[in-house]
TIRO-2110 file (N, C-alpha, C; in Angstrom, 1 decimal):
// TIRO-2110
177.2, 131.4, 57.8, N, 1, A
176.2, 130.5, 58.1, CA, 1, A
176.9, 129.1, 58.0, C, 1, A
176.2, 127.9, 58.7, N, 2, A
176.9, 126.7, 58.7, CA, 2, A
176.0, 125.9, 57.3, C, 2, A
176.3, 124.7, 57.0, N, 3, A
176.0, 124.2, 55.6, CA, 3, A
174.5, 123.9, 56.0, C, 3, A
173.6, 123.8, 54.8, N, 4, A
172.3, 123.4, 55.0, CA, 4, A
172.1, 122.1, 55.3, C, 4, A
170.9, 122.0, 55.8, N, 5, A
170.3, 120.5, 56.4, CA, 5, A
169.5, 119.7, 55.4, C, 5, A
170.2, 118.7, 54.8, N, 6, A
169.3, 118.3, 53.6, CA, 6, A
169.1, 116.8, 53.8, C, 6, A
169.3, 116.2, 54.4, N, 7, A
169.0, 114.9, 54.8, CA, 7, A
168.0, 114.8, 56.6, C, 7, A
166.8, 114.5, 56.2, N, 8, A
166.0, 114.5, 57.5, CA, 8, A
166.9, 113.8, 58.4, C, 8, A
167.4, 112.8, 58.4, N, 9, A
168.2, 112.0, 59.7, CA, 9, A
169.3, 112.8, 60.4, C, 9, A
169.8, 113.8, 59.6, N, 10, A
170.8, 114.6, 59.8, CA, 10, A
170.3, 115.9, 60.9, C, 10, A
168.9, 116.0, 60.6, N, 11, A
168.0, 117.1, 61.5, CA, 11, A
168.2, 116.6, 62.9, C, 11, A
167.7, 115.0, 63.1, N, 12, A
167.7, 114.4, 64.6, CA, 12, A
169.2, 114.3, 65.2, C, 12, A
170.0, 113.9, 64.5, N, 13, A
171.4, 113.9, 65.0, CA, 13, A
171.8, 115.3, 65.4, C, 13, A
171.7, 116.4, 64.4, N, 14, A
172.0, 118.0, 64.9, CA, 14, A
171.2, 118.0, 66.1, C, 14, A
170.1, 118.1, 66.2, N, 15, A
169.5, 118.4, 67.6, CA, 15, A
169.9, 117.8, 68.5, C, 15, A
170.3, 116.3, 68.6, N, 16, A
170.5, 115.8, 69.6, CA, 16, A
172.0, 116.2, 70.0, C, 16, A
172.7, 116.6, 69.1, N, 17, A
174.4, 116.8, 69.5, CA, 17, A
174.2, 118.8, 70.2, C, 17, A
173.0, 119.0, 69.5, N, 18, A
172.8, 120.9, 70.0, CA, 18, A
172.1, 120.5, 71.8, C, 18, A
171.8, 119.9, 71.9, N, 19, A
171.1, 119.4, 73.1, CA, 19, A
172.3, 119.0, 74.2, C, 19, A
173.0, 118.2, 73.7, N, 20, A
174.1, 118.2, 74.9, CA, 20, A
174.9, 119.3, 75.2, C, 20, A
175.4, 119.9, 74.0, N, 21, A
176.1, 121.0, 73.6, CA, 21, A
175.4, 122.5, 74.7, C, 21, A
174.4, 122.5, 74.8, N, 22, A
173.6, 123.8, 75.4, CA, 22, A
173.1, 123.6, 77.0, C, 22, A
173.1, 122.1, 76.8, N, 23, A
172.7, 121.9, 78.3, CA, 23, A
173.2, 122.4, 79.6, C, 23, A
174.4, 122.9, 79.4, N, 24, A
174.7, 123.8, 80.9, CA, 24, A
174.4, 125.1, 80.8, C, 24, A
173.9, 125.5, 79.9, N, 25, A
173.7, 127.1, 79.7, CA, 25, A
172.2, 127.6, 79.7, C, 25, A
171.1, 126.0, 79.4, N, 26, A
170.0, 126.4, 79.4, CA, 26, A
169.5, 125.5, 80.5, C, 26, A
168.0, 126.4, 80.7, N, 27, A
167.1, 126.0, 81.9, CA, 27, A
166.5, 124.8, 81.5, C, 27, A
166.3, 123.7, 82.1, N, 28, A
165.6, 122.3, 81.7, CA, 28, A
164.0, 122.7, 82.3, C, 28, A
163.2, 123.1, 81.0, N, 29, A
161.9, 123.5, 81.5, CA, 29, A
160.9, 122.2, 81.2, C, 29, A
159.7, 122.3, 81.9, N, 30, A
159.1, 121.0, 82.5, CA, 30, A
158.0, 120.8, 81.1, C, 30, A
157.7, 119.7, 80.8, N, 31, A
156.5, 119.3, 80.0, CA, 31, A
155.2, 119.0, 80.8, C, 31, A
154.2, 119.5, 80.6, N, 32, A
153.3, 119.2, 81.0, CA, 32, A
152.0, 119.1, 80.2, C, 32, A
151.1, 118.2, 81.2, N, 33, A
149.7, 117.8, 80.3, CA, 33, A
148.8, 118.9, 80.3, C, 33, A
148.3, 119.4, 79.2, N, 34, A
147.4, 120.7, 79.3, CA, 34, A
145.9, 120.1, 79.6, C, 34, A
145.5, 120.7, 80.6, N, 35, A
144.5, 120.4, 81.5, CA, 35, A
142.9, 120.4, 80.5, C, 35, A
143.4, 121.6, 79.9, N, 36, A
141.8, 121.7, 78.6, CA, 36, A
142.0, 120.8, 77.8, C, 36, A
142.6, 120.3, 77.5, N, 37, A
142.5, 118.9, 76.4, CA, 37, A
142.4, 117.7, 76.7, C, 37, A
142.7, 117.5, 77.7, N, 38, A
142.6, 116.2, 78.7, CA, 38, A
143.1, 115.0, 77.5, C, 38, A
142.2, 113.9, 77.3, N, 39, A
142.7, 112.5, 76.5, CA, 39, A
141.7, 112.7, 75.3, C, 39, A
141.0, 113.2, 75.0, N, 40, A
140.1, 113.1, 74.1, CA, 40, A
140.5, 112.6, 72.7, C, 40, A
139.4, 112.7, 71.8, N, 41, A
139.9, 112.1, 70.0, CA, 41, A
141.4, 112.3, 69.9, C, 41, A
141.9, 113.7, 70.3, N, 42, A
143.1, 114.0, 69.7, CA, 42, A
144.3, 113.4, 70.4, C, 42, A
144.0, 113.0, 71.6, N, 43, A
144.9, 112.4, 72.4, CA, 43, A
145.4, 113.4, 73.4, C, 43, A
146.3, 113.1, 74.0, N, 44, A
147.2, 114.0, 74.9, CA, 44, A
147.6, 115.1, 74.3, C, 44, A
147.5, 116.3, 75.1, N, 45, A
148.5, 117.3, 74.6, CA, 45, A
149.4, 118.0, 75.6, C, 45, A
150.4, 118.1, 75.4, N, 46, A
151.5, 118.5, 76.2, CA, 46, A
151.8, 120.0, 76.0, C, 46, A
152.2, 120.7, 76.8, N, 47, A
152.8, 122.0, 76.5, CA, 47, A
153.8, 122.1, 77.4, C, 47, A
155.0, 122.7, 76.5, N, 48, A
156.5, 122.7, 77.1, CA, 48, A
156.8, 124.3, 77.4, C, 48, A
157.0, 124.2, 78.7, N, 49, A
156.8, 125.4, 79.3, CA, 49, A
158.1, 126.6, 79.1, C, 49, A
158.3, 126.8, 78.0, N, 50, A
159.6, 127.5, 77.8, CA, 50, A
159.5, 128.7, 78.4, C, 50, A
158.3, 129.6, 78.5, N, 51, A
158.1, 130.9, 79.2, CA, 51, A
158.8, 130.7, 80.3, C, 51, A
159.6, 129.5, 80.8, N, 52, A
160.5, 129.5, 82.1, CA, 52, A
162.1, 129.5, 81.5, C, 52, A
162.4, 129.7, 80.2, N, 53, A
163.7, 129.5, 79.7, CA, 53, A
164.3, 130.7, 80.1, C, 53, A
165.1, 131.5, 80.1, N, 54, A
166.1, 132.2, 80.0, CA, 54, A
165.8, 133.1, 78.8, C, 54, A
165.2, 134.2, 79.0, N, 55, A
164.9, 135.2, 78.0, CA, 55, A
163.2, 135.1, 77.9, C, 55, A
162.8, 134.1, 78.2, N, 56, A
161.0, 133.9, 78.6, CA, 56, A
160.5, 132.9, 77.2, C, 56, A
161.4, 132.4, 76.2, N, 57, A
161.2, 131.9, 75.2, CA, 57, A
162.3, 130.7, 74.9, C, 57, A
162.0, 129.7, 73.7, N, 58, A
162.6, 128.7, 73.2, CA, 58, A
163.6, 129.5, 72.4, C, 58, A
163.7, 130.7, 72.2, N, 59, A
164.7, 131.5, 71.1, CA, 59, A
166.0, 131.4, 72.0, C, 59, A
166.2, 131.0, 73.1, N, 60, A
167.8, 130.9, 73.7, CA, 60, A
168.1, 130.2, 73.5, C, 60, A
167.6, 128.8, 73.3, N, 61, A
168.1, 127.7, 73.1, CA, 61, A
168.8, 128.1, 71.9, C, 61, A
168.4, 128.1, 70.8, N, 62, A
168.5, 128.7, 69.2, CA, 62, A
170.0, 129.3, 69.3, C, 62, A
169.8, 130.6, 69.8, N, 63, A
170.8, 131.7, 70.1, CA, 63, A
171.8, 131.0, 70.7, C, 63, A
171.7, 130.6, 71.8, N, 64, A
173.1, 130.1, 72.5, CA, 64, A
173.9, 128.9, 72.0, C, 64, A
173.0, 128.2, 71.1, N, 65, A
174.0, 126.9, 70.3, CA, 65, A
174.6, 127.7, 69.1, C, 65, A
173.9, 128.6, 68.6, N, 66, A
175.0, 129.2, 67.1, CA, 66, A
176.0, 130.2, 67.9, C, 66, A
175.7, 130.8, 68.8, N, 67, A
177.0, 131.4, 69.3, CA, 67, A
178.2, 130.5, 69.9, C, 67, A
177.8, 129.3, 70.4, N, 68, A
178.7, 128.4, 71.0, CA, 68, A
179.3, 127.7, 69.8, C, 68, A
178.8, 127.7, 68.5, N, 69, A
179.7, 127.1, 67.7, CA, 69, A
180.5, 128.0, 66.6, C, 69, A
180.4, 129.2, 67.1, N, 70, A
181.0, 130.3, 66.3, CA, 70, A
182.5, 130.0, 66.7, C, 70, A
183.4, 130.2, 65.7, N, 71, A
185.0, 129.9, 65.9, CA, 71, A
185.5, 130.9, 67.1, C, 71, A
186.9, 130.8, 67.2, N, 72, A
187.3, 131.5, 68.3, CA, 72, A
187.4, 133.2, 67.4, C, 72, A
187.9, 132.7, 66.0, N, 73, A
187.9, 134.0, 65.4, CA, 73, A
186.8, 134.9, 65.1, C, 73, A
185.7, 134.0, 65.2, N, 74, A
184.3, 134.9, 64.8, CA, 74, A
184.0, 135.5, 66.3, C, 74, A
183.9, 134.7, 66.9, N, 75, A
183.7, 135.2, 68.5, CA, 75, A
184.6, 136.8, 69.0, C, 75, A
185.7, 136.7, 68.2, N, 76, A
186.6, 138.0, 68.4, CA, 76, A
186.4, 139.1, 67.5, C, 76, A
185.7, 138.9, 66.2, N, 77, A
185.0, 139.8, 65.5, CA, 77, A
183.2, 140.1, 66.1, C, 77, A
182.7, 138.9, 66.2, N, 78, A
181.4, 139.4, 67.1, CA, 78, A
180.2, 138.9, 66.0, C, 78, A
178.9, 139.1, 66.2, N, 79, A
178.0, 138.9, 65.8, CA, 79, A
176.9, 140.0, 65.2, C, 79, A
176.0, 139.6, 64.3, N, 80, A
174.9, 140.8, 64.0, CA, 80, A
173.5, 139.9, 64.0, C, 80, A
172.4, 140.7, 64.6, N, 81, A
171.1, 139.8, 63.9, CA, 81, A
170.2, 141.1, 64.0, C, 81, A
169.2, 140.7, 63.1, N, 82, A
167.8, 141.7, 63.1, CA, 82, A
166.7, 140.8, 64.2, C, 82, A
166.2, 141.5, 64.9, N, 83, A
165.0, 140.9, 65.3, CA, 83, A
164.1, 142.3, 66.2, C, 83, A
162.7, 142.3, 66.4, N, 84, A
162.0, 143.1, 66.9, CA, 84, A
161.3, 142.4, 68.3, C, 84, A
162.2, 141.3, 68.6, N, 85, A
161.4, 140.7, 69.9, CA, 85, A
162.3, 139.3, 70.5, C, 85, A
161.8, 138.2, 70.9, N, 86, A
162.5, 137.2, 71.5, CA, 86, A
163.6, 136.7, 70.7, C, 86, A
164.0, 136.8, 69.9, N, 87, A
165.2, 136.4, 68.9, CA, 87, A
166.5, 137.2, 69.5, C, 87, A
166.0, 138.5, 69.3, N, 88, A
166.9, 139.6, 69.5, CA, 88, A
167.3, 139.7, 71.3, C, 88, A
166.4, 139.6, 71.9, N, 89, A
166.6, 139.2, 73.4, CA, 89, A
167.3, 137.8, 74.1, C, 89, A
167.1, 136.9, 72.9, N, 90, A
167.9, 135.7, 73.5, CA, 90, A
169.4, 136.1, 72.7, C, 90, A
169.8, 136.5, 71.9, N, 91, A
170.8, 136.7, 71.1, CA, 91, A
171.6, 137.8, 72.2, C, 91, A
171.1, 138.8, 72.4, N, 92, A
171.6, 139.5, 73.3, CA, 92, A
172.0, 138.9, 74.7, C, 92, A
171.2, 137.8, 75.4, N, 93, A
171.6, 137.1, 76.6, CA, 93, A
173.2, 136.2, 76.1, C, 93, A
172.8, 135.5, 75.0, N, 94, A
173.7, 134.4, 74.5, CA, 94, A
175.3, 135.0, 74.3, C, 94, A
175.1, 136.3, 73.8, N, 95, A
176.5, 137.0, 73.8, CA, 95, A
176.9, 137.3, 75.0, C, 95, A
176.2, 137.8, 76.4, N, 96, A
176.3, 138.0, 77.4, CA, 96, A
176.9, 137.0, 77.9, C, 96, A
176.4, 135.7, 78.0, N, 97, A
176.6, 134.2, 78.6, CA, 97, A
178.1, 133.9, 78.2, C, 97, A
178.3, 134.2, 76.8, N, 98, A
179.4, 133.6, 75.9, CA, 98, A
180.3, 134.2, 75.8, C, 98, A
180.3, 135.6, 76.1, N, 99, A
181.5, 136.6, 75.8, CA, 99, A
181.6, 136.9, 74.5, C, 99, A
180.7, 137.2, 73.7, N, 100, A
180.7, 137.5, 72.3, CA, 100, A
180.4, 138.9, 72.1, C, 100, A
180.8, 139.8, 71.3, N, 101, A
180.3, 141.0, 71.0, CA, 101, A
179.5, 141.0, 69.9, C, 101, A
178.4, 142.1, 69.8, N, 102, A
177.9, 142.4, 68.6, CA, 102, A
176.8, 142.9, 68.5, C, 102, A
176.0, 143.1, 67.9, N, 103, A
174.6, 144.0, 67.7, CA, 103, A
173.4, 143.5, 67.0, C, 103, A
172.3, 144.2, 68.1, N, 104, A
171.2, 143.4, 67.4, CA, 104, A
170.4, 144.9, 67.1, C, 104, A
170.4, 144.7, 65.6, N, 105, A
169.2, 145.6, 64.8, CA, 105, A
168.0, 145.2, 64.9, C, 105, A
167.2, 146.3, 65.2, N, 106, A
165.6, 146.7, 65.4, CA, 106, A
164.9, 147.8, 64.7, C, 106, A
164.1, 147.0, 64.3, N, 107, A
163.1, 148.4, 63.4, CA, 107, A
163.0, 149.3, 64.4, C, 107, A
162.8, 150.6, 63.7, N, 108, A
162.4, 151.9, 64.5, CA, 108, A
160.9, 151.9, 65.3, C, 108, A
160.0, 151.1, 64.8, N, 109, A
158.9, 150.7, 65.5, CA, 109, A
158.9, 149.4, 66.6, C, 109, A
160.0, 149.3, 66.7, N, 110, A
160.0, 148.1, 67.7, CA, 110, A
159.3, 148.7, 69.3, C, 110, A
158.5, 148.0, 70.0, N, 111, A
157.8, 148.0, 70.9, CA, 111, A
159.0, 148.7, 72.4, C, 111, A
158.3, 149.3, 73.0, N, 112, A
159.1, 149.8, 74.4, CA, 112, A
159.6, 148.5, 75.2, C, 112, A
158.4, 147.7, 75.5, N, 113, A
158.9, 146.6, 76.0, CA, 113, A
159.8, 145.6, 75.3, C, 113, A
159.6, 145.2, 74.1, N, 114, A
160.7, 144.3, 73.4, CA, 114, A
162.2, 145.2, 73.4, C, 114, A
162.4, 146.4, 73.3, N, 115, A
163.6, 147.2, 73.3, CA, 115, A
164.1, 147.0, 74.8, C, 115, A
163.3, 147.3, 75.7, N, 116, A
163.6, 147.2, 77.0, CA, 116, A
164.4, 145.7, 77.4, C, 116, A
163.4, 144.8, 76.8, N, 117, A
163.9, 143.0, 77.0, CA, 117, A
165.3, 143.2, 76.5, C, 117, A
165.7, 143.5, 75.4, N, 118, A
166.8, 143.1, 74.5, CA, 118, A
168.2, 144.0, 75.3, C, 118, A
167.7, 145.3, 75.8, N, 119, A
168.7, 146.2, 76.4, CA, 119, A
169.1, 145.2, 77.7, C, 119, A
168.1, 144.6, 78.1, N, 120, A
168.2, 144.1, 79.9, CA, 120, A
169.5, 143.1, 79.8, C, 120, A
169.2, 142.7, 78.6, N, 121, A
170.6, 141.4, 78.5, CA, 121, A
171.8, 142.1, 78.1, C, 121, A
171.6, 143.4, 78.0, N, 122, A
173.1, 144.0, 77.4, CA, 122, A
173.4, 143.9, 76.1, C, 122, A
172.6, 143.9, 75.5, N, 123, A
172.7, 144.2, 74.2, CA, 123, A
172.8, 145.1, 73.3, C, 123, A
173.7, 145.5, 72.7, N, 124, A
173.9, 146.7, 71.9, CA, 124, A
173.1, 146.9, 70.8, C, 124, A
172.2, 147.7, 70.9, N, 125, A
171.0, 147.7, 70.1, CA, 125, A
171.2, 148.9, 69.0, C, 125, A
170.7, 148.8, 67.7, N, 126, A
170.6, 149.7, 66.5, CA, 126, A
169.5, 149.8, 66.0, C, 126, A
168.7, 150.7, 66.1, N, 127, A
167.4, 151.3, 65.5, CA, 127, A
167.7, 151.5, 64.3, C, 127, A
166.9, 150.8, 63.3, N, 128, A
167.4, 150.9, 61.9, CA, 128, A
166.1, 150.7, 61.2, C, 128, A
165.5, 151.1, 60.1, N, 129, A
164.6, 150.9, 59.2, CA, 129, A
162.9, 150.9, 59.7, C, 129, A
162.0, 151.0, 59.1, N, 130, A
160.6, 151.2, 59.4, CA, 130, A
159.7, 149.9, 59.3, C, 130, A
160.2, 149.0, 58.9, N, 131, A
160.2, 147.5, 59.1, CA, 131, A
161.0, 146.5, 59.1, C, 131, A
160.6, 145.0, 59.4, N, 132, A
161.8, 144.0, 59.7, CA, 132, A
162.7, 143.8, 58.5, C, 132, A
162.4, 143.9, 57.3, N, 133, A
162.8, 143.6, 56.2, CA, 133, A
164.2, 144.6, 55.8, C, 133, A
163.6, 146.1, 56.0, N, 134, A
164.7, 146.9, 55.8, CA, 134, A
165.9, 146.4, 57.1, C, 134, A
165.2, 146.5, 58.3, N, 135, A
166.1, 146.2, 59.3, CA, 135, A
167.2, 144.8, 59.2, C, 135, A
166.8, 143.9, 58.8, N, 136, A
167.3, 142.5, 58.6, CA, 136, A
168.4, 142.6, 57.4, C, 136, A
168.0, 143.4, 56.3, N, 137, A
169.0, 143.7, 55.1, CA, 137, A
170.0, 144.6, 55.4, C, 137, A
169.7, 145.5, 56.7, N, 138, A
170.7, 146.4, 57.0, CA, 138, A
171.9, 145.4, 57.7, C, 138, A
171.2, 144.9, 58.8, N, 139, A
172.2, 143.9, 59.7, CA, 139, A
172.9, 143.0, 58.7, C, 139, A
172.4, 142.6, 57.7, N, 140, A
173.2, 141.6, 56.8, CA, 140, A
174.3, 142.2, 56.1, C, 140, A
173.8, 143.1, 55.8, N, 141, A
175.0, 144.2, 55.1, CA, 141, A
176.2, 144.4, 56.2, C, 141, A
175.6, 144.8, 57.3, N, 142, A
177.0, 145.2, 58.5, CA, 142, A
177.8, 144.2, 58.5, C, 142, A
176.7, 142.9, 58.7, N, 143, A
177.5, 141.7, 59.1, CA, 143, A
178.8, 141.2, 57.9, C, 143, A
178.3, 141.5, 56.9, N, 144, A
179.1, 141.1, 55.8, CA, 144, A
180.3, 142.0, 55.7, C, 144, A
179.7, 143.3, 55.7, N, 145, A
181.3, 144.5, 55.6, CA, 145, A
181.8, 144.5, 56.6, C, 145, A
181.7, 144.1, 57.6, N, 146, A
182.6, 144.1, 58.8, CA, 146, A
183.1, 142.6, 59.3, C, 146, A
182.8, 141.9, 58.4, N, 147, A
183.1, 140.2, 58.7, CA, 147, A
182.6, 139.7, 60.0, C, 147, A
181.5, 140.1, 60.1, N, 148, A
180.9, 139.4, 61.4, CA, 148, A
180.0, 138.5, 61.1, C, 148, A
179.5, 137.4, 61.9, N, 149, A
178.8, 136.4, 61.8, CA, 149, A
176.9, 137.1, 62.0, C, 149, A
176.2, 136.7, 60.9, N, 150, A
174.9, 137.1, 60.9, CA, 150, A
174.0, 135.8, 61.5, C, 150, A
173.4, 136.3, 62.6, N, 151, A
172.6, 135.1, 63.4, CA, 151, A
171.2, 135.1, 63.1, C, 151, A
170.7, 134.4, 61.8, N, 152, A
169.4, 134.6, 61.2, CA, 152, A
168.4, 134.0, 62.4, C, 152, A
167.4, 134.8, 62.6, N, 153, A
166.1, 134.1, 63.7, CA, 153, A
165.2, 133.0, 62.9, C, 153, A
165.7, 132.8, 61.5, N, 154, A
164.5, 131.6, 61.1, CA, 154, A
165.2, 131.0, 60.1, C, 154, A
166.8, 130.9, 59.5, N, 155, A
167.3, 130.2, 58.3, CA, 155, A
168.8, 129.9, 58.9, C, 155, A
169.2, 129.5, 59.7, N, 156, A
170.0, 128.8, 60.2, CA, 156, A
170.0, 127.5, 60.8, C, 156, A
170.9, 126.7, 60.3, N, 157, A
170.5, 125.1, 60.9, CA, 157, A
171.1, 125.3, 62.3, C, 157, A
172.3, 125.7, 62.8, N, 158, A
172.6, 125.7, 64.3, CA, 158, A
171.4, 126.2, 65.0, C, 158, A
171.1, 127.4, 64.4, N, 159, A
169.8, 127.8, 65.5, CA, 159, A
168.4, 127.2, 65.5, C, 159, A
168.3, 126.7, 64.5, N, 160, A
167.0, 125.7, 64.5, CA, 160, A
167.3, 124.5, 65.0, C, 160, A
169.0, 123.7, 64.9, N, 161, A
168.8, 122.7, 65.8, CA, 161, A
168.8, 122.7, 67.5, C, 161, A
169.2, 124.0, 67.6, N, 162, A
169.3, 124.6, 69.1, CA, 162, A
167.8, 124.6, 69.6, C, 162, A
166.8, 125.5, 68.7, N, 163, A
165.6, 125.7, 69.3, CA, 163, A
164.8, 124.3, 69.4, C, 163, A
END
């Protein structure tokens, strides 16, 4: 994992750099005024249509950014993540896009729809554990024991900056 973000101004810098880095790999999605909210007391409410992003969510932005930051050596070894949904599909798509090998650990209770989505992007799926914590702990263990990069869905500055 990269270093922690401790300075709030660093967050903006990292996000701007991430946006530039991933621009060629992502879809530009529209920002539209939410018609049901109008311009009442809360002001205008806009929706960012990330459902039009590759994999159907903003998670692809974070995954492709994190994988694009891997060194040549790290790419040759690969990455591991744990997810039962959008993050898993996003990492699988990013691995395919960037030519990075790896595995997506999912709990045995993963829905058929989410499993199919992850597999549709070519991800190697490993069913493990009865809940997300079991799954994540095993994925982290495997990443560490095999020298692979663990791609956290929620605790990685490069994932956060990309999203």
